[in-house]
C-alpha positions as CSV (number, residue, x, y, z in Angstrom):
1,X,-6.6,60.6,26.8
2,X,-9.8,61.7,25.5
3,X,-12.2,60.3,23.2
4,X,-12.2,63.1,20.8
5,X,-8.7,62.6,19.9
6,X,-8.8,58.4,19.8
7,X,-11.5,59.4,16.7
8,X,-9.2,61.8,15.0
9,X,-6.6,59.2,15.3
10,X,-8.7,56.8,13.5
11,X,-10.0,59.6,11.1
12,X,-6.6,60.6,10.6
13,X,-5.8,57.4,8.3
14,X,-8.9,57.2,6.3
15,X,-12.4,58.9,6.1
16,X,-15.0,56.4,8.0
17,X,-18.6,56.4,9.1
18,X,-19.4,56.3,12.3
19,X,-20.3,53.1,12.2
20,X,-16.7,52.2,11.2
21,X,-15.4,54.2,13.9
22,X,-17.7,52.5,16.0
23,X,-16.0,49.1,14.8
24,X,-12.7,49.8,15.5
25,X,-13.5,50.4,19.1
26,X,-14.7,46.7,19.1
27,X,-11.9,45.4,17.3
28,X,-8.7,47.1,16.1
29,X,-8.6,49.4,19.3
30,X,-10.5,47.7,21.7
31,X,-7.6,46.5,24.0
32,X,-6.6,51.0,24.0
33,X,-10.1,52.5,24.4
34,X,-13.4,51.7,24.7
35,X,-16.4,53.8,23.4
36,X,-20.1,52.8,22.8
37,X,-22.0,53.5,19.8
38,X,-23.8,56.6,21.6
39,X,-20.4,57.8,22.5
40,X,-18.8,58.0,19.2
41,X,-21.7,59.6,17.8
42,X,-22.0,62.1,20.3
43,X,-18.3,63.0,20.0
44,X,-18.7,63.3,16.3
45,X,-21.3,66.2,16.4
46,X,-19.4,67.9,18.9
47,X,-16.4,67.5,16.8
48,X,-18.1,68.6,13.6
49,X,-19.2,72.0,15.2
50,X,-15.9,72.7,16.2
51,X,-15.1,71.9,12.6
52,X,-12.6,69.7,13.5
53,X,-14.2,66.8,11.0
54,X,-16.3,67.3,8.0
55,X,-19.1,65.0,6.8
56,X,-20.2,64.3,3.5
57,X,-23.6,62.2,2.9
58,X,-23.2,59.3,0.3
59,X,-26.6,58.1,-1.0
60,X,-27.6,54.6,-0.9
61,X,-30.0,52.6,-2.4
62,X,-33.3,51.8,-0.3
63,X,-31.1,53.0,3.1
64,X,-30.3,56.7,4.6
65,X,-27.7,58.1,3.4
66,X,-24.3,57.3,4.7
67,X,-22.3,59.8,6.5
68,X,-18.6,59.9,5.8
69,X,-16.4,61.9,8.5
70,X,-13.2,62.9,7.7
71,X,-10.3,65.1,9.7
72,X,-9.9,68.3,8.8
73,X,-7.0,70.9,9.4
74,X,-8.7,71.8,12.2
75,X,-8.8,68.4,13.5
76,X,-5.0,67.6,12.9
77,X,-4.2,70.8,14.5
78,X,-6.4,69.2,17.5
79,X,-4.7,66.2,17.5
80,X,-1.2,67.4,17.2
81,X,-2.0,70.2,20.2
82,X,-3.1,67.2,22.2
83,X,0.3,65.2,21.1
84,X,2.3,67.7,22.1
85,X,1.0,67.9,25.6
86,X,1.6,66.1,28.7
87,X,0.2,62.7,29.1
88,X,-0.9,62.3,32.6
89,X,-1.2,59.3,34.1
90,X,-4.9,57.9,35.2
91,X,-5.3,58.2,39.2
92,X,-5.2,54.6,40.5
93,X,-8.2,53.7,41.8
94,X,-8.5,50.0,42.2
95,X,-11.4,48.2,43.4
96,X,-9.6,44.8,43.9
97,X,-7.2,46.5,46.2
98,X,-9.8,48.6,48.1
99,X,-11.6,45.2,48.7
100,X,-8.5,43.4,49.4
101,X,-8.2,45.8,52.7
102,X,-11.1,45.0,53.7
103,X,-10.4,41.4,54.3
104,X,-8.5,42.9,57.7
105,X,-12.1,43.5,59.4
106,X,-14.3,40.7,57.4
107,X,-13.6,37.0,55.7
108,X,-11.6,36.9,53.0
109,X,-13.8,34.0,50.9
110,X,-15.8,36.6,49.0
111,X,-12.7,38.3,48.2
112,X,-10.8,34.8,47.5
113,X,-13.6,34.3,44.8
114,X,-13.0,37.3,43.2
115,X,-9.4,37.0,42.6
116,X,-9.8,33.4,41.3
117,X,-12.3,35.1,38.9
118,X,-9.5,37.4,38.0
119,X,-7.3,34.8,37.3
120,X,-8.9,32.9,34.9
121,X,-10.4,36.0,33.4
122,X,-6.5,37.2,32.8
123,X,-5.7,34.0,31.5
124,X,-8.8,34.3,28.9
125,X,-8.0,37.5,28.0
126,X,-4.1,36.8,27.5
127,X,-5.0,34.2,25.4
128,X,-7.2,36.4,23.0
129,X,-4.4,39.1,23.0
130,X,-2.0,36.2,21.7
131,X,-4.7,35.2,19.2
132,X,-4.9,38.9,18.1
133,X,-1.1,39.5,18.0
134,X,-0.8,36.6,15.9
135,X,-3.6,37.1,13.4
136,X,-2.9,40.8,12.9
137,X,0.9,40.9,13.5
138,X,2.5,37.6,13.2
139,X,2.8,37.5,9.2
140,X,5.9,37.4,7.6
141,X,5.6,40.4,5.5
142,X,7.2,43.7,7.2
143,X,4.5,45.8,9.1
144,X,3.3,48.9,8.4
145,X,3.9,52.0,10.4
146,X,0.4,51.8,11.8
147,X,0.3,48.2,12.4
148,X,3.9,48.7,14.5
149,X,2.2,51.0,16.3
150,X,-1.3,49.0,17.2
151,X,1.0,46.0,18.0
152,X,2.8,48.1,20.4
153,X,-0.4,49.3,22.1
154,X,-1.4,45.3,22.6
155,X,2.0,44.9,23.7
156,X,1.0,47.1,26.6
157,X,-2.1,46.1,27.2
158,X,-0.6,42.1,27.4
159,X,2.3,43.3,30.0
160,X,-0.2,45.1,32.3
161,X,-2.5,42.0,32.3
162,X,0.1,39.6,32.9
163,X,1.2,42.0,35.6
164,X,-2.0,41.8,36.6
165,X,-2.4,38.2,36.7
166,X,0.8,37.7,38.6
167,X,-0.6,40.0,41.4
168,X,-3.8,38.3,41.4
169,X,-2.2,34.6,41.9
170,X,0.0,36.6,44.8
171,X,-2.7,37.8,46.3
172,X,-4.6,34.5,46.0
173,X,-1.8,32.7,47.9
174,X,-1.7,35.2,50.5
175,X,-5.2,35.4,51.0
176,X,-5.2,31.2,51.6
177,X,-2.8,32.1,54.5
178,X,-4.3,34.8,56.3
179,X,-4.8,34.2,60.1
180,X,-8.7,34.3,61.4
181,X,-9.3,38.1,62.6
182,X,-8.9,38.2,66.1
183,X,-12.3,39.8,67.8
184,X,-12.0,43.4,69.0
185,X,-11.6,43.8,72.9
186,X,-13.5,46.5,74.2
């Protein structure tokens, strides 16, 4: 997935300022994709140069004009082309696993501390995600298509975090049972 396509997706729902898009990355889609203020504005500039987004200025009293961005037909075509292309799974590069493997030759105590921290963080995140799910999608009225899709994205994050939590608990249990390493004989 690429940042420009996520921005185009946000803009396909409604015209937005750079601030509004950045806010979406810290609220409604924060569990799907993270992007800084600078990254969003840099990508908006590139998208505008390609003709994928348009920008109009809205005057404000006592403040600089607001730049309001909208997706263009070129941007919609870019988004469609991206949607039709084959998704790629991110390469597995997991620092926890790499560090875990070092416990064969090093004292596992620091890793045990990292895993305990991961367990606590995972439980906090799961509680946070449950709160988001209840607040955003727990109402009695039927969900809109956009809400259904956002809920599915959140559910994937929840399932992924639950798997991480189960794995971390397993690692914790195994690390506590590791036998001390025998010194190498020359």
